[in-house]
C-alpha positions in Angstrom: 100.4 116.8 80.8 102.2 115.2 83.8 100.7 115.1 87.3 103.5 117.3 88.7 103.0 119.9 86.0 99.2 120.0 86.6 99.9 120.4 90.3 102.3 123.3 89.8 99.8 125.1 87.5 97.0 124.7 90.0 99.1 126.1 92.8 99.7 129.2 90.6 96.1 129.8 89.8 94.4 129.2 93.2 95.3 131.7 96.0 97.0 130.0 98.9 95.0 131.7 101.7 91.7 130.5 100.3 92.9 126.9 100.0 94.4 126.8 103.5 91.2 128.1 105.1 89.3 125.1 103.7 91.6 122.4 105.1 90.1 120.9 108.2 91.9 118.0 109.8 90.8 115.9 112.7 93.0 115.8 115.8 96.0 113.4 115.4 98.1 111.7 118.0 101.0 109.3 117.4 103.4 107.1 119.4 106.6 105.4 118.2 108.3 102.3 119.6 105.1 100.7 120.9 106.1 97.1 120.0 109.3 95.5 121.5 109.8 92.7 119.0 109.6 94.8 115.8 112.5 96.7 114.4 110.2 99.7 114.3 106.6 100.4 115.2 104.1 103.2 115.6 100.5 103.8 116.4 98.5 106.7 114.9 95.1 107.9 115.9 93.5 110.4 113.6 90.0 111.4 114.7 88.6 108.0 115.7 90.6 106.1 113.1 93.4 104.1 114.7 96.2 102.1 113.0 99.1 100.1 114.5 102.2 99.6 112.3 105.1 97.1 112.8 108.2 97.1 110.6 110.6 94.1 110.3 113.9 94.1 108.4 115.5 94.6 106.0 116.2 90.9 106.5 117.3 88.0 104.3 114.6 86.1 102.4 114.2 83.0 100.4 115.6 83.0 96.9 112.1 82.9 95.4 111.2 86.3 97.0 114.5 88.2 96.7 115.3 90.9 94.2 118.9 91.1 93.0 119.1 95.0 92.8 116.9 96.2 95.7 115.0 95.3 98.8 111.5 93.8 98.4 108.8 95.8 100.2 106.0 93.7 101.5 103.0 95.3 103.1 100.2 93.5 104.9 97.0 95.2 106.0 94.8 93.5 108.5 91.2 94.7 108.9 89.6 95.7 112.2 87.7 92.4 112.2 87.3 89.4 110.0 89.5 88.2 107.1 91.3 90.3 104.6 89.6 90.9 101.3 89.9 92.9 98.0 89.8 96.2 99.9 92.8 95.2 102.0 94.7 94.0 98.9 94.1 97.4 97.2 95.3 99.3 100.3 98.4 97.1 100.4 99.3 98.0 96.8 98.8 101.7 97.5 100.9 101.8 100.6 103.6 99.7 99.0 103.7 102.2 96.1 104.3 105.2 98.4 106.9 103.3 100.5 108.9 102.2 97.5 109.0 105.8 96.3 110.5 107.0 99.6 112.7 104.1 100.8 116.3 103.7 99.5 115.6 100.1 98.5 118.8 99.9 96.4 120.9 99.9 99.5 119.6 96.5 100.6 119.5 94.1 97.7 118.5 90.4 98.3 116.5 91.4 101.4 112.9 92.1 102.3 111.3 94.8 104.4 108.0 93.6 105.9 105.4 96.2 107.0 102.3 95.0 108.9 99.4 97.4 109.4 96.7 96.5 111.9 93.5 98.6 111.6 92.2 99.0 115.1 89.3 101.2 114.1 88.2 102.6 110.7 86.3 105.8 111.2 87.2 107.5 107.9 90.2 108.5 105.8 91.7 105.0 106.5 94.3 105.2 103.7 95.7 108.4 105.0 96.1 107.0 108.5 97.7 103.9 107.1 100.3 106.0 105.3 101.0 108.1 108.4 101.5 105.0 110.6 103.7 103.4 108.0 106.0 106.5 107.7 106.4 106.7 111.5 107.1 103.0 111.7 109.8 103.3 109.0 111.4 106.2 110.9 111.4 104.2 114.2 113.1 101.3 112.4 115.7 103.7 111.0 115.0 102.6 107.5 117.0 104.9 105.1 114.6 107.1 103.1 114.9 109.9 100.6 112.3 111.9 102.6 109.2 111.4 104.8 105.7 111.5 103.4 102.2 112.4 104.4 98.7 111.9 103.0 95.4 113.7 102.8 92.0 112.4 101.9 89.4 114.6 100.2 85.7 114.0 99.4 83.1 115.7 97.2 79.5 115.9 98.2 76.7 115.6 95.6 76.5 119.4 95.7 80.2 119.8 94.8 81.3 120.8 98.4 84.8 119.6 99.3 85.5 118.1 102.7 89.0 117.1 103.9 90.0 114.3 106.2 86.3 113.0 106.2 84.8 110.8 108.9 83.2 107.5 107.9 79.8 109.1 107.9 81.0 111.9 105.7 82.6 109.4 103.3 79.3 107.7 102.9 77.7 111.0 101.7 80.4 111.7 99.2 80.1 110.9 95.5 83.9 111.0 94.9 87.0 110.9 97.0 90.7 111.2 96.5 93.7 110.4 98.6 97.1 112.0 97.8 100.5 111.0 99.3 103.0 113.9 99.2 106.8 113.8 99.4 107.8 116.3 102.1 111.0 117.4 100.6 109.9 118.1 97.0 106.1 118.7 97.6 105.4 116.3 94.7 102.5 113.8 94.8 103.9 110.3 94.8 100.7 108.3 95.0 97.1 109.1 94.1 94.0 107.1 94.6 90.6 108.3 93.2 87.1 106.9 93.6 84.0 108.1 91.9 83.5 110.7 89.1 85.8 113.7 89.4 86.3 116.6 87.1 89.7 118.0 86.2 89.1 121.1 88.2 88.0 119.1 91.3 91.1 116.9 91.0 93.4 119.9 90.7 91.8 121.7 93.6 92.1 118.6 95.8 95.8 118.1 94.8 96.5 121.7 95.7 94.9 121.3 99.1 96.9 118.1 99.7 100.2 119.9 99.1 99.2 122.7 101.3 98.0 120.5 104.2 101.0 118.2 104.2 103.7 120.9 104.3 
């Protein structure tokens, strides 16, 4: 069964008012055009988590990096302090995946689009905030996209309680977490990242919440 089909079935089974009542999001602020030398930039603060995004391109690249039929999307995530590690590499792959699903990459073959994400503070739900900053940065750079996108992070406590947009302290107390990136125009989930043991019912419940929260 496809992910989209599972999501549609879950939305039919779970009453919308119940799901909406359980979505609790931290306060979010954003600002676009914060960097002068970038083609596009944005800063997003969600709760205490803050991320700065800079977008460069599409621009010509060396032959070794170019793709003949589309633009290459290159994402770099810099941690709050210290050097990048395996966690940042994983975050880069996930953000790249959701960007490639939204950007009209075929319009700019033989070029590269570079996206730099600087983590200013990680206080929970970092992947979601990275996605939001990236989307706004792309919009500020006027990069052609099929639609905008948004993300929601969910976590499950040992007792099975679901919390949305968790803080860093809440994440430490969760036995499993999921982050979903949702296409705004279709409502489909384009990227999903899960950590920890999760049942099918828990996954479907979290997916339904993500689609409701990102409308």
